[in-house]
C-alpha positions in Angstrom: 128.4 42.8 -29.0 125.4 40.5 -29.0 124.1 38.6 -26.0 124.6 34.9 -25.8 120.8 34.3 -26.0 120.5 36.2 -29.3 123.4 34.3 -30.8 122.0 31.0 -29.6 118.6 31.8 -31.2 120.2 32.1 -34.6 121.8 28.7 -34.5 119.7 25.7 -35.9 117.8 23.7 -33.2 118.5 20.1 -33.0 114.7 19.3 -32.2 113.4 21.6 -35.0 111.1 24.7 -35.0 108.0 25.0 -32.6 104.7 24.8 -34.4 101.5 26.1 -32.6 98.5 23.8 -33.5 94.8 24.5 -32.2 92.6 21.5 -31.6 89.3 21.1 -33.6 87.0 21.3 -30.5 88.5 24.7 -29.6 87.7 25.9 -33.1 84.2 24.6 -33.0 83.7 26.1 -29.6 84.9 29.5 -30.8 82.5 29.4 -33.8 79.7 28.3 -31.5 80.4 31.1 -29.1 80.4 33.6 -31.9 77.1 32.4 -33.2 75.6 32.4 -29.7 76.8 36.0 -29.3 75.1 36.9 -32.6 71.9 35.2 -31.5 71.9 37.0 -28.1 72.5 40.3 -29.9 69.8 39.6 -32.4 67.4 38.5 -29.6 68.1 41.7 -27.6 67.7 43.8 -30.8 64.6 42.2 -32.2 63.0 40.3 -29.3 60.1 42.0 -27.5 58.5 41.8 -24.0 55.1 43.0 -22.9 54.7 44.3 -19.4 51.7 42.7 -17.7 49.9 43.3 -14.4 48.4 40.4 -12.5 44.9 41.1 -11.0 42.0 39.1 -9.8 38.3 39.3 -10.6 35.0 37.5 -11.0 32.6 36.7 -13.7 29.4 38.8 -13.5 26.4 39.3 -15.7 26.7 42.4 -17.9 23.5 43.8 -16.3 24.6 43.0 -12.7 23.4 40.5 -10.0 20.5 41.3 -7.7 21.3 40.2 -4.2 18.2 39.6 -2.1 18.3 40.7 1.6 15.6 40.3 4.2 14.1 43.7 5.2 14.4 42.7 8.9 15.7 39.9 11.0 13.6 36.8 11.6 13.2 33.0 11.1 12.4 31.5 7.7 9.0 29.8 7.9 8.7 28.9 4.2 11.1 28.7 1.3 9.3 29.0 -2.1 12.3 29.1 -4.4 14.9 26.6 -5.5 18.3 26.8 -7.1 18.1 27.6 -10.8 14.4 28.4 -10.8 13.2 31.1 -13.0 11.3 33.8 -11.1 9.4 37.0 -12.1 9.4 40.4 -10.6 7.3 40.3 -7.4 7.4 36.6 -6.9 7.6 35.6 -3.2 10.9 33.8 -2.4 10.7 33.4 1.4 8.2 33.9 4.1 9.9 35.1 7.3 8.5 35.4 10.8 9.8 37.8 13.5 7.2 36.9 16.1 8.2 37.2 19.8 6.4 35.2 22.5 5.1 36.5 25.7 5.2 34.6 29.0 1.7 33.4 28.5 2.7 31.9 25.1 0.9 34.4 23.0 2.8 36.3 20.3 3.5 40.0 20.9 2.8 41.0 17.4 -0.3 38.8 17.3 -1.7 40.5 20.4 -1.0 44.0 19.1 -2.5 43.0 15.7 -5.6 41.8 17.5 -6.1 45.0 19.3 -5.6 47.0 16.2 -8.1 44.8 14.3 -10.6 45.5 17.1 -10.1 49.2 16.7 -10.5 48.9 13.0 -13.8 46.9 13.4 -15.1 49.5 15.8 -14.3 52.4 13.4 -16.0 50.5 10.5 -19.1 50.1 12.6 -19.0 53.8 13.5 -18.6 54.8 9.9 -21.6 52.6 8.9 -23.7 54.2 11.6 -22.6 57.6 10.6 -23.5 57.0 6.9 -27.0 55.8 8.1 -27.5 58.8 10.2 -26.3 61.1 7.4 -28.9 59.5 5.1 -31.7 60.0 7.6 -30.6 63.6 8.3 -30.5 64.4 4.6 -34.0 62.9 4.1 -35.4 64.9 7.1 -33.9 68.1 5.8 -35.3 67.5 2.3 -38.7 66.9 4.0 -38.3 70.3 5.7 -37.5 72.0 2.4 -40.5 70.4 0.8 -42.8 71.4 3.7 -41.6 75.0 3.4 -42.4 75.0 -0.3 -45.9 73.6 0.3 -46.5 76.2 3.0 -45.5 79.0 0.6 -47.8 77.6 -2.1 -50.7 77.5 0.4 -50.0 81.0 1.6 -49.8 82.3 -2.0 -53.3 80.8 -2.6 -54.6 82.4 0.6 -53.1 85.7 -0.3 -54.7 85.6 -3.7 -58.1 84.9 -2.2 -57.6 87.5 0.6 -56.6 90.1 -2.0 -59.9 89.4 -3.8 -61.8 89.8 -0.4 -59.9 93.1 0.3 -60.9 94.4 -3.2 -64.6 93.5 -2.5 -64.5 95.0 0.9 -63.0 98.2 -0.4 -65.6 98.4 -3.2 -68.4 98.0 -0.6 -66.8 100.5 1.7 -66.5 103.1 -1.1 -70.1 102.5 -2.3 -71.5 102.9 1.2 -69.5 106.0 1.6 -71.2 107.5 -1.4 -74.6 106.4 -0.2 -73.9 107.9 3.2 -73.1 111.2 1.5 -76.5 111.0 -0.2 -78.2 110.0 3.1 -79.4 106.7 1.6 -77.8 104.6 4.5 -77.1 105.3 8.1 -73.7 106.2 9.4 -73.5 103.0 11.4 -74.0 100.9 8.3 -71.2 102.8 6.5 -68.9 102.5 9.4 -69.6 98.7 9.5 -68.5 98.4 5.9 -65.4 100.4 6.6 -64.5 98.1 9.6 -65.0 95.0 7.3 -62.6 96.6 4.8 -60.0 97.2 7.5 -60.4 93.7 8.9 -59.9 92.1 5.4 -56.9 94.3 4.8 -55.3 93.3 8.1 -55.8 89.6 7.3 -54.0 90.2 4.0 -51.1 91.8 5.8 -50.9 88.9 8.2 -50.8 86.4 5.4 -48.1 88.4 3.6 -46.0 88.4 6.9 -46.5 84.6 7.2 -45.3 84.2 3.6 -42.2 86.3 4.4 -41.5 84.1 7.4 -42.1 80.9 5.3 -39.7 82.2 2.5 -37.1 82.9 5.1 -37.5 79.4 6.6 -37.3 77.9 3.1 -34.0 79.7 2.4 -32.5 78.6 5.7 -33.7 75.0 5.1 -32.1 75.0 1.6 -28.9 76.5 3.0 -28.7 73.7 5.6 -29.6 71.1 3.0 -27.0 72.3 0.5 -24.2 72.6 3.1 -25.1 69.2 4.6 -23.2 67.0 2.0 -19.9 69.0 2.5 -20.1 68.8 6.3 -21.1 65.1 6.2 -18.3 64.4 3.7 -15.8 66.2 5.9 -16.9 64.2 8.9 -16.9 60.9 6.9 -13.4 61.7 5.5 -12.0 62.3 9.0 -13.4 58.9 10.1 -12.0 57.2 7.0 -8.6 58.8 7.5 -8.6 57.5 11.0 -9.6 54.1 9.8 -6.8 54.2 7.2 -4.2 55.0 9.9 -5.5 52.0 11.9 -5.3 49.8 8.9 -1.7 51.0 8.2 -0.8 50.2 11.8 -2.4 46.7 11.3 -0.4 46.1 8.1 2.8 47.3 9.7 2.1 45.0 12.7 1.4 42.1 10.4 4.6 43.0 8.4 6.6 42.9 11.6 5.0 39.6 12.6 5.4 37.9 9.2 6.6 39.3 6.0 7.6 38.1 2.5 10.9 38.4 0.7 10.1 39.1 -3.0 12.2 39.2 -6.1 12.8 42.8 -7.3 13.7 41.6 -10.9 13.0 38.7 -13.2 15.7 36.2 -13.8 17.1 32.9 -12.4 17.4 32.3 -8.7 20.8 31.2 -7.4 22.9 31.1 -4.2 19.9 30.0 -2.2 21.4 30.0 1.3 18.5 30.4 3.6 16.5 27.3 4.6 13.3 26.8 6.6 13.9 27.3 10.3 17.1 29.3 9.8 17.6 32.9 11.1 18.2 35.6 8.6 19.5 39.1 9.0 19.5 42.4 7.1 23.2 42.2 6.4 23.5 38.7 4.8 21.9 38.0 1.4 19.5 35.1 1.3 19.5 34.6 -2.5 20.7 36.2 -5.7 18.9 36.8 -9.0 20.7 36.5 -12.2 19.1 38.2 -15.2 18.1 35.6 -17.7 19.8 35.3 -21.1 22.4 37.9 -20.6 26.1 37.8 -21.4 28.9 37.6 -18.9 31.7 40.0 -18.4 34.8 40.0 -16.1 35.0 42.4 -13.2 38.7 43.0 -12.4 40.0 44.9 -9.3 43.1 46.9 -10.1 45.1 48.9 -7.6 46.1 52.5 -8.4 49.7 51.5 -9.2 48.6 49.6 -12.2 45.6 51.6 -13.5 47.5 54.7 -14.7 48.0 53.7 -18.4 45.0 51.3 -18.6 42.6 52.2 -21.4 39.6 50.8 -23.2 40.6 48.3 -25.8 43.6 46.9 -23.9 44.0 43.2 -24.2 43.6 41.0 -21.1 44.6 37.3 -20.7 42.0 35.5 -18.5 42.5 32.3 -16.5 39.5 30.7 -14.9 40.3 29.1 -11.6 37.6 26.4 -12.2 39.5 25.3 -15.3 43.3 24.7 -15.1 45.0 26.9 -17.6 47.6 24.2 -18.2 44.8 22.2 -19.9 42.5 24.9 -21.2 44.9 27.7 -21.7 44.0 31.3 -21.3 41.3 33.4 -22.9 41.7 36.9 -24.4 39.4 39.7 -23.3 39.2 43.4 -24.1 38.8 46.2 -21.6 35.4 47.9 -22.0 35.4 50.4 -19.2 37.6 51.7 -16.3 36.0 53.3 -13.3 37.0 57.0 -13.0 37.1 56.9 -9.2 38.5 54.3 -6.8 36.2 52.1 -4.9 36.7 51.9 -1.1 36.7 48.5 0.6 33.3 49.1 2.1 31.7 49.5 -1.4 33.1 46.4 -3.0 30.6 43.7 -3.9 33.2 41.0 -4.2 35.1 41.5 -1.0 36.4 37.9 -1.0 38.1 38.3 -4.4 39.6 41.6 -3.4 41.0 40.5 -0.1 42.3 37.2 -1.5 44.8 39.1 -3.7 45.6 42.3 -1.9 44.9 41.5 1.7 45.0 45.1 2.9 41.9 47.3 2.6 43.2 49.6 -0.1 41.0 51.3 -2.7 40.9 49.7 -6.1 39.5 50.5 -9.5 36.8 48.4 -11.2 37.8 47.4 -14.7 35.2 45.6 -16.8 36.4 43.2 -19.5 34.3 41.9 -22.4 34.7 38.1 -22.9 31.9 37.4 -25.4 34.0 37.4 -28.6 37.0 35.7 -27.1 35.1 32.9 -25.5 32.6 32.2 -28.3 34.5 29.3 -29.7 34.8 27.5 -26.3 31.7 28.6 -24.4 29.9 25.4 -25.4 32.6 23.3 -23.8 33.1 25.4 -20.6 30.0 25.9 -18.5 30.9 29.4 -17.3 28.7 30.7 -14.5 28.3 34.1 -12.9 30.5 34.4 -9.8 33.4 32.3 -11.0 36.8 33.6 -9.7 39.5 34.3 -12.3 43.0 35.6 -12.6 44.0 38.0 -15.3 47.1 39.5 -16.8 46.5 43.0 -18.2 48.8 43.4 -21.2 50.4 46.9 -21.0 53.5 48.4 -22.8 55.4 46.3 -25.3 59.1 47.1 -26.0 62.2 45.5 -27.4 64.4 43.7 -24.9 67.3 46.1 -25.3 64.9 49.0 -24.6 63.9 47.3 -21.4 67.6 46.7 -20.5 68.4 50.4 -21.1 65.3 51.7 -19.5 66.9 52.2 -16.0 69.8 54.1 -17.6 67.4 56.2 -19.6 65.3 57.0 -16.5 68.5 57.9 -14.6 69.5 60.2 -17.4 66.1 61.9 -17.4 66.4 62.5 -13.6 69.8 63.9 -14.0 
């Protein structure tokens, strides 16, 4: 009722029972695999990774760099500044000439300036002559006023004397009238005294009329004399205004012919690119002025994809291209500010740094990073200079490894 195989299995084997034995290397390998699995699980559970964004930037003074441009195109005739020289505000850095030559060899601006100078000299001579004439005219008018005053004084004296004569003539006339009534004098004699009284009275009236005319003349002379300074001042002001216009034309002509490029701020001159005899234009800087004794900061250019969660206080790892990070390592900085608006390509001061990383002309955000505290221990060894290029890693979100591994699934679940 049993199969042959089952009956055969119950009989004793002539070679003995089969014993399964595992080699030692297999056991060691199994234990090692188990330990490795535990390490991997622990690494995934407790290990962390910080997401970082690689950007580029440049070292800049905290107060900025003043780039010096020529106000107009021309040829450098004199360079008065050298690399590393300290300059003050208003110091002349370059003398530039924009003179153009005529066929005869004379400069255009020089010819125009000469003509303007001749006009200015003529106006100055006219003004001097005008001032001399004004002085003579005022003196003459003052003499007229004084003459009128003297005339009135003389007339007043004559009027007083004539009034006395009129009084005497009137008294004689009245006395002879009484004597005529008493027939002590003849009528002809009385009429003669009456005629003398009328004559003296007429002379008094004439003197009074002359005085009225003299007073009127004095009033007119005073009016002219008092209004003369205002009229002369107005005339002189117009001439001086015309002279000022001519002088302005001369200065502008001289400025077009030869002008100076001055420093707008005090600091240290650097990036001296223009030399004597070279052409300069308004679009290319001829020098830069670094503020003296100011700290440096890193200016980073970050695209919009990476600026979303960037905040003040975030850590940044800096690597200066002038110093190999394999030897000097990286330096830690802290974000001090993030621009609120994106900067277009045309407004970037460091176009080279921008295009070297991103290529396309896309807007970026300016992020400033403080490096003073992080670099204080090595600043004496590394001669950092403004304008040095650098690469930076902006340290962003830190998570455990298993969270990063499950992040795609979590995102997918949130979408669903």
